N, C-alpha and C positions, 0 to 999 in steps of 0.2 A: 564181835563179841564172842570169840570161839568158846564154846562149852558153857555159855551163859544164855539165859533166857531174855530176850529183848524186853526191856520195861514197858509197861502198857502206858499209853499216853494220857494225859491228864486234860479232859476238856475244859472249856471255859466255864461250864456249868457245874463241874465237879471240884473246881479248885476251891480250896479254903485257906484260912490262915496266911502264912508267908507266901504261898503260891499265888493266891489270889490277889495279894498286894503287888507282887511282882507283874502279874498279869496286867494289872491296871496301869503300872509304869510302862509296860511294853506297848500298850495301846497309845499312851500319850506320847511317849519318846518317839515311836516310830510313826506316829500320826496315822493310825490304822484303826479301822472299825472292828477288828477282831484280833485273836491271838493266833499267828500261824503254826503250822505243824511242827516246825523245827523246835520252838519253844514248848509246845505240848509233850513232845518226846523228851526233850530234857528234863522236864518236870517229873517224868516217869521214875527217874533215878535219884535216890537220895542225895542231896548236896550239889547235883549237877546243874539245875537251873540257876540256883543262887550263885554258884561260881561263875557260869558262863556270863549271867546277866551283870554281874558286879564288875567283870573284866571288860566287856564290850560297851556297856552303857556310855561311858565318858566320850567315846568316839561318835556313837550313834547320835548324840545330841548336837554334833557340830554340823556347821555350813559344810566343811570338807566332806563329810560322809553325805550329805544331801547331794552335793555336786557331783561326788564320785558316783553315786547311784544313778543320777541323771547321764552320765557318761555311758554307764553300762546299758541304760535303756536306749541310748543313741546308737551304741554299737550293736544291739540286738535288732533294733529297727533297720539299721543299714544291712545288716546280714539277712534279714528276712526279705529285703526288698527284691533281690533277683528271684526268689520263689514265687512272687506275684500274689495276686488275690486269691483267697481261699476259694470263693465262689459257692460255699454252702447256702448262703442266704436266698440264692435263686430256687432252692428246693425247699424254702420254708417260708411261709407267709405269716409274719407276725402281726398282731395288732400294734397299734402306735404305742400303747402302754407296755406291752411285752418287748418290743425292740428298745424302748427307752431303758427297761430294767437290764436287759442283756448288755447294752453298752456301757451302763452304769458299773455293772458286774466287772466287766472287761478293764474298765478304767481303774477300779480298785485293784486288780491283780497286775495290771500294766505299771501302777505306781509301786506297788508293795514288792513284787517278786525282784526287780533289780536290788532293792534293798536287802532282801533276804540272801540273795546269792552273794553281795558283796560281804555281808556280816559273816556267812559261812564260810568263804574264801579267807576272811581274816582270822576267824577262829581256828580253821583247820591249819593254816600257817603257823599260828601260835601254839597250837597243840602239838605241832611237829617241831617245836623248838625255835622257830624264827621269831626274832625279836621285830616288833612293829612299833613305830613311833619315831619322834625326832628327840635327838638329844637335848636336854635343858629345858627351860621353861617355855611353853608355847601358848601365845594368845590365840584363842580360837573364838570365832563368832558362833553362837548357838542359835538355832532356829526355833520359832515359836512351837511350843508342844500342843497337843490336843487333836482330836480327829476333825479333818475338815468337814464343814457343814454338809457339803454336797456328796460326801462319799457313801456310797453304797454299803449297807450291812453286810458283814462276812456271814451269809447265811449258807449253811452246808447241809447237802443230803447225807444221810447215814452212810458211812463208808461200806456197810453190808447191807444194802436196801433191800426191803421187801419184794420190790419188782424184780422179776427175773431178768427182763431185758436190760435194766440198769445194772443189775449184778454181772451179767455178762459182757456189758459195754465197759464197766470198770476193769473187769478181768483182762479184757482185751487190751485196754490202754496200759495197764501195769505190765503185761506181758510185753507189748511193744516197745515201750518205754524202759523196760527191763529194771523197774524199781516200784516200791510201794510208797516212797517218800514224795512229798511235794505234791500231794493229791488234792489239795484245796481248791485249785482251779477247776478241776474236773468235777469235784463234788459240788461246787457252785453253779456250774453250767448246766449240772444235771437237774436243777430246779426247773429248767425247761428241756425236758427230755427229747421232744422232737427236734428242737434246734440242736441240742448236743449230739444226738445220733447223726444228723445231716452233717454237722460240722466235724466230727471224728471220722465219718466215712471219707470226707474229702481230704483231711489232713494226714491220715494214716499212711498213704502210699508216699507221701512227701518225707516222712520221717524216716523212710528206708534208704532214701538217695544220698550219694555221696556229698552233694551240696548242702544238704541239712546237716549231716554229721560234721563237715567242715565248719559250718556256720556255729554249730554248738561249741566246737572245740576252740573257735576264734572267741565266742562270748566268755567261755571260761577263763581263757587266758586274760582277756581284758579285766575281768573282775578280780583275779589274782594279783595282776599289776597294780591295779588301783587300790587294792587292800594294803599293799606295802606303802602307799602314800599316806595313810591316814596319820593325822598329826600327833595323838596322844599314845603314850606307851600302852602296849597291848602284850601281856605275857600271861601264860597259864600254867605255871609249875605246879608239882604236886601239892604245894602247901594250899593252893587254891581250893583244893578238893579236901582239906582237912588231912592231907596225908594218905587217903585212901586210894591207893593204885587201881582198884576195881572201878571206882567212880571215874577217874580219869581216862581209864580204857573204854568205859561205856560212853563218856562225853566224846571221845575221838571217834568211836565207831559210829555214833548218830551222826555227828558233824560231817564226817567223810560220805556218809550216804546222801545227805541233803546237798552237800557241796557238788557231788557227782550228779544229782538228779535235776537240780535247779536251772542249769543252763538250758537243757532240752525243754523244761517247762517254760522257761521265758520265751524261748523261741516259739513255742506252741501258742502262747498267749499272744504274741504279735501276730501270728498268722490267724488265729481266730479273729484278732481285731481288724484284719485287713477287710473283712466283709462289712465292717461299720463305720471305718474312718479312712480318709485318704492316706495313703502309704507315707507321705511326707509329714503327717500330723502325729504319727505314732511315736517319734522321738521325743516329743515334748511332754513335760511332766503335767499329768492331768490336775495336780494339786500342788502348784508352786508354794515352796515354804517361805514364810516371812521371817525376817530377823527377829529374835526375841527382843533385843534392844529397841528396834524400830517400832515393834508392837508396844513397848511400854511408852515409848516417847509420841505415839501418835495421840491425837485428841480422842477422847472417849465419846461414843454416841451416848444419846440420852438413855437407850435402852441398856447400854453397859453401866452407866452410873446408877440407874435403877436397880 
């Protein structure tokens, strides 16, 4: 956004009116306990969130999108495997409760980050003029909406925390990863600053190696390839932004920033998670999505009837 001021993101707690309604839809469709940073950034610019969500939503509700996200997760887990276990947990002695919470927070991001990368890749391709979707009518299976009951809340430390140690840690993460985008993972883990400090100390050297960079590039290309296979038409011409070229340029700039950042973030999520789960378990979805049709057809429990 050359010559423009980057719009301020809109938090879940600041959202009102149409933005609050779209935020609710995002949580339901993506099956997420919070609204991720890419949407909050789109919401900072007039017309951008509405345009992007209207264009993306039809694909995001489908089994094809869920399956493609699972493949992105699998690719990231496979790429992380040669890098080994992080080993930070040996320098951190959590209580049983704290260990449960950290694992649950990482499951949230291990589920959600592949989806964010896939949708960012699809949006960037569409904004660059590439047509996504199959010609003609396409019958698509839809997945059940709603936040999975076991999913941890998306609680985030302030991006500019009062604690100097955390501020310095965030600054180091952003400098090392060369971005301020896709910070939600780090802001979640900062709820447990002693663990986050130990984990980042172990992870940071890995991010500088060729093997890590190659893994990030591989995951990015996997996401782009899978984005091209989404079934429903996805185009983002100027009329989606009510003809406002500035809004379209803002959307393109924000989307590119996140699509650049998210492959590295996903690799970091996988490496953080190696301290808590076996490597061969990281590829599996923590929250497998049920078919919406199957859900409607299944017998309801007494509680559901009530």
